C-alpha positions in Angstrom: -0.2 -0.2 0.0 1.3 3.3 -1.2 1.7 6.1 1.5 -1.5 8.2 -0.3 -3.6 5.4 0.7 -2.4 5.1 3.3 -3.2 8.7 4.1 -6.2 8.3 2.3 -7.3 5.5 4.7 -6.7 7.6 7.7 -9.0 10.2 6.6 -11.1 7.7 6.0 -11.2 6.1 9.8 -10.6 10.7 10.8 -14.6 10.7 8.6 -15.9 7.3 10.5 -15.2 8.9 14.2 -15.6 12.4 13.8 -18.9 11.1 12.5 -19.9 8.7 15.1 -18.7 11.4 17.7 -21.4 13.8 16.0 -24.0 11.0 16.4 -22.1 10.6 20.7 -22.6 14.7 21.1 -26.4 14.6 19.4 -27.4 12.0 21.9 -26.5 13.1 24.5 -28.0 16.1 23.3 -31.6 14.7 23.2 -30.6 13.5 26.6 -30.0 16.5 27.9 -33.4 18.6 26.0 -35.7 15.6 28.1 -33.5 15.8 31.3 -32.9 19.0 32.2 -33.8 21.6 28.3 -33.2 24.8 30.9 -29.6 23.9 30.9 -29.2 23.6 26.6 -28.5 26.9 25.2 -30.8 26.5 22.2 -33.6 25.2 24.1 -32.9 28.4 26.8 -32.5 30.6 23.6 -36.2 29.8 21.8 -37.9 29.7 25.7 -37.2 33.2 26.2 -38.2 34.3 22.5 -40.9 32.3 22.6 -43.6 33.4 25.8 -47.0 31.9 26.1 -49.1 35.4 25.5 -47.3 35.8 22.3 -49.7 36.6 19.2 -49.4 33.7 16.9 -51.8 35.1 13.9 -54.2 38.9 14.6 -55.9 41.3 11.8 -60.0 42.6 11.4 -62.4 40.1 10.6 -64.7 43.2 9.1 -65.3 45.4 11.4 -64.0 42.6 14.8 -60.4 42.7 15.9 -59.2 39.3 16.1 -56.2 37.4 17.6 -54.9 33.9 18.3 -52.7 33.3 21.1 -49.7 31.3 21.5 -50.7 28.0 24.2 -48.4 26.3 26.4 -49.0 23.2 24.3 -48.5 24.2 20.9 -45.4 25.4 22.0 -44.3 22.5 23.5 -45.5 21.1 20.2 -43.6 23.8 18.0 -40.3 23.3 19.6 -40.5 19.6 19.4 -40.8 19.7 15.9 -38.0 21.8 15.6 -36.4 19.5 17.6 -37.0 16.8 15.4 -35.2 18.3 12.1 -32.2 19.9 13.6 -32.2 16.3 15.1 -32.8 14.8 11.6 -30.4 17.1 10.0 -27.9 16.5 12.4 -28.3 12.7 11.7 -27.5 13.1 8.3 -24.7 14.8 8.1 -23.1 12.8 10.6 -25.0 9.3 8.1 -23.3 11.0 5.3 -19.7 11.7 7.4 -19.7 7.4 8.6 -20.7 6.6 4.8 -17.9 8.9 3.0 -15.6 7.7 5.5 -16.2 4.1 5.2 -16.1 4.3 1.5 -12.4 6.1 1.3 -11.5 3.5 3.6 -13.2 0.8 1.6 -11.5 2.4 -1.8 -7.9 3.6 0.2 -7.8 1.2 3.2 -7.7 -2.0 1.1 -4.6 -3.9 -0.4 -4.4 -4.8 -4.1 -4.7 -8.3 -5.1 -1.2 -10.3 -5.1 -0.9 -13.0 -7.6 0.3 -15.8 -5.7 
């Protein structure tokens, strides 16, 4: 195996390790959100910006004004939706990194077949 192949194989291993580390961090963050959501910075930021009395929709229907406020269950559902979307995106990125790393290891990490 040439030195260049060894370098690419090492890069592939590093990518696999980085992807697994990202998935581990993602799992830990989900655990933190479930156990102590006020300790997670992103959730803390969202909760500080989104109050339960915030107006979602307001306007006039004819001569009558109306408004629809954000209730606590709606806020929870909204945060859950954002959380799942972010988790899905991050898991996709980690999967892509791991797949690329495995592909590089398979391509450059194996030695060519030798004739006896």
